[in-house]
Structure formats: C-alpha cells, structure tokens
C-alpha angles and dihedrals in degrees: 000000000000120000096188129022128172123193121201086331107186139161123189126195102198104301095345115100098204092175118016129193095323116181112189134163124190119186124221113275094014126139100223127184130206115198140164141127121297110289093024094126102256100130091040085056090053088052091054092051094051096043099249084122130033115222120248084220140339135067140269119207120190118188089337098311126112105239099166092117097029112121119243094252094054091049088055090053088050091059109268115129132168146185124218137240086234110050112250105191127142088250095189092054122079123260091255092050090050089055096044093053089063091058093057096099090061094054116102104181122114133234087258090059090050095054092041091049085214131169093276094053093044096049094050093046090050094051091048093050091048091051092047093048093048092053092045089055091047089057093039093245097115093103089060096052094120098039123099112262090231090060093059123102113261096254092050090050088057091052091051089054090056090050091056091054090055097047091081097051094247123193095211127026123194114207117197109200096324093177096054110130096013126125123229094270093050093046091053090051093047089052090056092044095053091048089050095045090051091053100040096044098036091236137160114226129201115180140182114210143160095198097097092190089058094047097045092044097046110029126084093193131023132194122194125212122198119178090346093307126113104235101171146010136180149084112339094254092047092051094045089060098044111118096219090054093049090051092049094052100036100031086228128106110247116247113257 
C-alpha cells in the first residue's frame, strides 16, 4: 500500500517551473531517495509535501487521504515530519529540551494540571522524558543530555533533528540532507541508524541526499529530479546507469 503519492504535482513561480508534473508513489515502510543536481527542485518538493507551499496544480495523497489543501500543522498531526537543509534547533536549549519540545502535540494535560503538578502532568512528562532519553541513547547522544544544542558538533546536531522527528510517532519522515557535515564514519553510522529506525518504528522514509554512497547503500527506490522534472526512477543500480541521470549530473551525454 502507498504511504505517499503525488499526481502531476507542480509549482510555478512566475515563469519558473520549480516542480513540474511530478508523479511519485512511495510504499509504506519504504526507504526512498530523492536526488538531483543543485537547483533541481528537491527541497521545493519537500515544501510542497509539508504544506509550506501550495501547488499550482496536482494532488498529494498521504495514507490514502487527499492532503493537497491541508495546513502544515494538520499534516504534522497526520504523521508527516521533516528535518531541514539548514539546521533548525533551539540552540540555547539543552539537547533534552529540544527533544521534548517535539512531543508537545501528544500531551493532553491542561494549564491547571501544569500548575498543580498533579498525577496527570507527572505521568505524561515521565513518558515524554523516557521516550526522549531512549532516542538519545539510540543515537548515542545521551551523554550530551544537559548540554546546549548549539554546542554540539555539526553531525550531532543533525542527529538531534532526526530525534525530534521521531518524538511524535510519525508515519513518514522527510530527511533533507541528513548526512551534511558528517565525516565518513558518521555517515556510515547514520545509514545504519536510519535503517534501524525504519525497522524498529515501522516508518516510511523519504530523503534528499548528495552523498551518493549513502543513497545507493540505503535506499530501495530512487527518483531523480532535474529542473523540477522527474527524469528517472528505479532501484539504485538501475538509476546510476540511466543515461539521463548521467547527463544531468555530469553535463555530458552518456555513451551509447
């Protein structure tokens, strides 16, 4: 069954067709990669999926529901979460506080419960803290719990962003260049973590990434955008041999 499907999805900024007639279908539980040269429309596509932009035309279906006109916050409640190309942590707050913020939408206690510090408040806060600490341990950030997020190394900040997407029990996570700023060893570790997270949390993952080793080693299906148009889709080896993909990346026509 499909988790996400786009039908002729397009957005035009004046005469610029940033995303043009993109048809994409991602199955539940799939690790799916979206690649393409700089300026190909990948992040714009993410912004369409999350409701930051409204499409000029086309449809977005999520878990069988048409969400084309659904506001961003409602898409989040439905189970779509994302990270950003430019890290957006609360850098003055601690690592633990950054993780806990993402759990807020699941809390049901009232202002009265907060001031009373009653059983309902305590029990929900305990669940949130246990979940955050468990994820921080999984990503090997538990020793940084009380450090400010802005003091973490760049790669660790990337991991913390992913943790925040997981705190609200999403169905689909969108990862925008999750390996940016990481060295080879960190990238290898991240690749294994994303696969483990998909399996353990029964997630669907769509990622944008320029690290081809990560994409080819992790993703089960890959789609390629070039100037807003999908030019290829398939298994990693199939996509890597596609003449249109080679031309888009190298600027040269592949030999026949």
